[in-house]
VMD Tcl script that draws the C-alpha trace (Angstrom):
set ca {
  {-93.53 141.59 -52.03}
  {-96.87 139.73 -52.07}
  {-97.60 137.81 -48.89}
  {-97.92 134.08 -49.44}
  {-101.28 132.37 -49.02}
  {-101.39 130.11 -45.97}
  {-102.27 126.42 -46.19}
  {-103.08 124.80 -42.85}
  {-102.07 121.14 -42.69}
  {-103.90 118.81 -40.31}
  {-101.88 115.86 -39.02}
  {-98.65 117.60 -40.02}
  {-96.52 115.25 -37.91}
  {-98.01 112.11 -39.49}
  {-97.22 110.29 -42.73}
  {-99.72 112.08 -44.97}
  {-99.79 115.50 -43.34}
  {-96.03 115.53 -42.88}
  {-95.45 114.73 -46.54}
  {-97.86 117.49 -47.55}
  {-96.27 120.07 -45.24}
  {-92.74 119.27 -46.46}
  {-93.74 119.32 -50.12}
  {-95.54 122.66 -49.78}
  {-92.53 124.14 -48.00}
  {-90.16 122.83 -50.67}
  {-92.33 124.23 -53.46}
  {-92.47 127.66 -51.87}
  {-95.69 129.03 -53.35}
  {-97.63 128.76 -50.08}
  {-96.85 129.43 -46.45}
  {-97.45 126.38 -44.25}
  {-99.25 126.30 -40.93}
  {-98.65 122.90 -39.38}
  {-101.31 121.67 -36.93}
  {-100.30 119.33 -34.13}
  {-101.61 118.30 -30.74}
  {-98.03 118.37 -29.47}
  {-96.11 121.39 -30.73}
  {-93.06 120.32 -28.70}
  {-92.58 117.02 -30.53}
  {-89.46 116.32 -32.56}
  {-91.52 116.13 -35.76}
  {-93.10 119.53 -35.06}
  {-89.66 120.96 -34.41}
  {-88.37 119.65 -37.72}
  {-91.23 121.34 -39.58}
  {-90.60 124.60 -37.75}
  {-86.93 124.41 -38.75}
  {-88.03 124.06 -42.39}
  {-90.10 127.24 -42.11}
  {-93.55 126.10 -41.04}
  {-95.65 127.94 -38.49}
  {-96.50 125.24 -35.94}
  {-99.76 125.70 -34.02}
  {-101.62 123.60 -31.47}
  {-104.97 122.12 -32.50}
  {-107.10 119.14 -31.51}
  {-109.63 117.38 -33.73}
  {-112.06 117.23 -30.80}
  {-111.81 120.96 -30.08}
  {-113.60 122.94 -32.80}
  {-112.46 126.28 -31.40}
  {-108.81 125.23 -31.61}
  {-109.36 124.22 -35.24}
  {-111.05 127.53 -36.04}
  {-108.11 129.42 -34.58}
  {-105.69 127.28 -36.58}
  {-107.61 127.95 -39.81}
  {-108.09 131.67 -39.14}
  {-106.57 133.74 -41.96}
  {-105.64 130.67 -44.01}
  {-106.39 130.33 -47.71}
  {-106.80 126.57 -47.63}
  {-106.32 123.43 -45.59}
  {-105.32 119.82 -46.01}
  {-107.61 117.61 -43.92}
  {-106.90 114.04 -42.85}
  {-108.22 111.93 -39.97}
  {-106.17 109.43 -37.88}
  {-108.52 106.42 -37.97}
  {-105.88 103.90 -36.93}
  {-105.17 105.71 -33.67}
  {-108.61 104.74 -32.36}
  {-110.20 102.35 -34.94}
  {-113.61 103.94 -34.31}
  {-116.05 104.90 -37.07}
  {-117.99 107.06 -34.60}
  {-114.87 108.98 -33.58}
  {-113.86 109.49 -37.19}
  {-117.27 110.95 -38.01}
  {-116.93 113.29 -35.03}
  {-113.50 114.38 -36.25}
  {-114.79 115.04 -39.75}
  {-117.78 116.98 -38.45}
  {-115.48 119.22 -36.42}
  {-113.16 119.78 -39.38}
  {-116.06 120.68 -41.66}
  {-117.43 123.14 -39.13}
  {-114.05 124.79 -38.58}
  {-113.19 124.93 -42.30}
  {-116.12 127.17 -43.25}
  {-114.70 130.27 -44.90}
  {-111.63 128.60 -46.41}
  {-111.19 129.02 -50.16}
  {-109.75 125.57 -50.90}
  {-110.16 122.44 -48.81}
  {-108.33 119.27 -49.79}
  {-109.88 116.26 -48.05}
  {-108.10 112.90 -47.85}
  {-110.73 110.26 -48.51}
  {-111.32 106.70 -49.73}
  {-113.97 104.72 -51.58}
  {-117.15 103.34 -50.02}
  {-116.52 99.59 -50.40}
  {-120.24 98.83 -49.96}
  {-120.76 100.05 -53.52}
  {-119.05 96.87 -54.74}
  {-119.67 94.41 -51.91}
  {-123.01 94.56 -50.10}
  {-123.49 94.17 -46.37}
  {-125.20 90.79 -46.87}
  {-122.22 89.44 -48.83}
  {-120.73 86.80 -46.52}
  {-117.32 86.72 -48.21}
  {-116.21 89.14 -45.52}
  {-117.73 89.95 -42.11}
  {-119.79 93.09 -41.57}
  {-118.29 95.36 -38.89}
  {-120.22 97.65 -36.52}
  {-123.37 96.31 -38.21}
  {-123.07 98.66 -41.21}
  {-119.53 98.65 -42.63}
  {-117.34 96.27 -44.57}
  {-114.16 98.33 -44.27}
  {-114.95 101.13 -41.78}
  {-112.01 103.44 -42.54}
  {-113.02 103.36 -46.21}
  {-116.80 103.38 -45.81}
  {-117.00 106.21 -43.28}
  {-115.03 108.50 -45.59}
  {-116.59 107.61 -48.93}
  {-120.07 106.80 -47.67}
  {-120.67 109.44 -45.01}
  {-117.89 111.99 -44.57}
  {-117.62 113.10 -48.21}
  {-121.25 114.18 -48.15}
  {-120.65 116.45 -45.16}
  {-118.25 118.59 -47.19}
  {-120.74 118.89 -50.03}
  {-123.64 119.69 -47.70}
  {-121.58 122.44 -46.04}
  {-120.82 123.97 -49.44}
  {-117.07 123.85 -48.88}
  {-114.83 124.33 -51.96}
  {-113.40 120.84 -51.71}
  {-111.06 118.63 -53.69}
  {-111.53 114.98 -52.72}
  {-108.25 113.06 -52.97}
  {-108.61 109.29 -52.84}
  {-105.59 107.55 -51.39}
  {-104.15 104.18 -52.31}
  {-101.95 101.82 -50.31}
  {-98.86 103.39 -48.73}
  {-95.72 101.64 -49.95}
  {-94.23 102.84 -46.64}
  {-96.32 100.17 -44.89}
  {-94.14 97.52 -46.54}
  {-91.23 98.80 -44.49}
  {-93.07 98.32 -41.19}
  {-95.76 95.80 -40.13}
  {-96.13 94.30 -43.61}
  {-92.40 94.03 -44.34}
  {-90.91 90.74 -45.58}
  {-90.22 88.34 -42.73}
  {-87.52 85.73 -42.38}
  {-88.73 82.18 -41.96}
  {-87.17 79.40 -39.91}
  {-85.32 78.30 -43.04}
  {-83.66 81.73 -43.23}
  {-85.45 82.82 -46.41}
  {-87.29 86.12 -46.73}
  {-91.00 85.98 -47.55}
  {-93.58 88.64 -48.33}
  {-97.10 87.69 -47.19}
  {-100.05 89.81 -48.29}
  {-103.78 88.96 -48.64}
  {-104.02 89.95 -52.30}
  {-103.78 86.70 -54.23}
  {-102.52 87.25 -57.77}
  {-104.21 90.63 -58.19}
  {-102.50 94.01 -58.34}
  {-102.42 96.60 -55.59}
  {-102.37 100.34 -56.27}
  {-99.80 102.14 -54.13}
  {-98.01 105.41 -53.54}
  {-95.02 106.48 -51.46}
  {-95.71 108.90 -48.63}
  {-93.52 111.62 -50.06}
  {-95.29 111.42 -53.42}
  {-98.58 112.18 -51.66}
  {-97.13 115.54 -50.65}
  {-96.06 116.37 -54.20}
  {-99.46 115.41 -55.60}
  {-101.35 117.47 -53.01}
  {-99.14 120.47 -53.75}
  {-100.15 120.19 -57.40}
  {-103.83 120.12 -56.36}
  {-103.47 123.30 -54.30}
  {-101.82 125.04 -57.25}
  {-104.72 124.15 -59.57}
  {-107.92 125.11 -57.70}
  {-109.95 125.87 -60.82}
  {-109.24 122.38 -62.16}
  {-109.65 120.41 -58.94}
  {-112.29 121.98 -56.67}
  {-115.46 119.92 -56.83}
  {-113.62 116.93 -58.27}
  {-112.26 113.63 -56.97}
  {-108.60 112.89 -57.74}
  {-107.17 109.41 -57.29}
  {-103.60 109.01 -56.04}
  {-101.59 105.99 -57.10}
  {-98.13 105.77 -58.64}
  {-97.86 102.05 -59.42}
  {-100.08 98.99 -59.70}
  {-98.09 95.93 -58.72}
  {-98.66 92.22 -58.10}
  {-97.25 90.56 -55.02}
  {-94.56 88.93 -57.15}
  {-93.54 92.34 -58.53}
  {-93.32 93.81 -55.04}
  {-91.20 90.85 -53.93}
  {-88.87 91.31 -56.91}
  {-88.41 94.97 -56.00}
  {-87.41 93.95 -52.48}
  {-85.03 91.34 -53.89}
  {-83.26 93.97 -55.97}
  {-82.94 96.46 -53.11}
  {-81.88 93.89 -50.51}
  {-79.68 91.91 -52.90}
  {-81.37 88.80 -51.51}
  {-84.24 86.75 -52.86}
  {-87.66 87.63 -51.41}
  {-90.49 85.22 -52.22}
  {-94.13 86.28 -52.38}
  {-96.50 83.91 -50.55}
  {-100.16 84.97 -50.75}
  {-102.07 84.93 -47.47}
  {-105.80 84.31 -47.33}
  {-108.06 87.04 -45.99}
  {-109.23 84.71 -43.21}
  {-105.66 83.99 -42.14}
  {-104.86 87.70 -42.12}
  {-107.94 88.49 -40.02}
  {-106.84 85.82 -37.56}
  {-103.45 87.46 -36.90}
  {-104.93 89.07 -33.81}
  {-103.54 92.60 -33.84}
  {-106.11 95.41 -33.29}
  {-106.70 96.29 -36.96}
  {-106.39 92.74 -38.34}
  {-110.07 92.26 -39.18}
  {-110.39 95.79 -40.58}
  {-107.34 95.34 -42.83}
  {-108.22 91.75 -43.67}
  {-111.50 92.99 -45.09}
  {-109.75 95.17 -47.65}
  {-110.36 93.25 -50.86}
  {-107.20 93.14 -52.91}
  {-108.64 90.59 -55.30}
}
mol new
graphics top color blue
foreach p $ca { graphics top sphere $p radius 0.5 }
foreach p [lrange $ca 0 end-1] q [lrange $ca 1 end] { graphics top cylinder $p $q radius 0.2 }
display resetview
């Protein structure tokens, strides 16, 4: 019996990495090595029960990453920007991943667009952050990190993510007003937002790993639906069996909400 190729999955206990690890395990073509800082966590245990090899690794420890990638065919790489909200830290994480990934035959890197290609730093419709970004978690990936993979000569597929529909079940979920009615408030005006469910990310990445000849060296966009705020509200209404009304929020009002990532997220231009 031929031994399965190993795919190492960074962030395997998170939304993206977890979806990728589960989808690869369900598909069965590859063996999964799940990377986690805490191998004793409940999420790590669940992956182990599904058949993953769970190993300890830290994005700030290149040697631990090299050990985790040793003997693997490929790796899924993602960075946890919202755990620290630091462009400098994200660049450090990416640099360590690139260094450790040398020798892999297929790297799938989770990236985003550089928003400065469509809105310049001197455009005052949104504030500039850290003196050189409009939306740091986009711009670092698309504007700086992507180039590191190319410069290192890694056989990389660049997968561009869209909005996680899962976020609408957490911080951005419909809220009940004082009048008892449910409202969905998003800073996207009447435009459409491209989104994908977390579990669908895993299925799409599995397809990428199974088609290296078609995907290495290319950028693949992930998005399952393109919906207006009204359409999202109608979907909630159907599921909840209760009317949900969409009320657009201005970008300035969203930035003023005060939570740590409010300005960063408020700068994402949905319009």
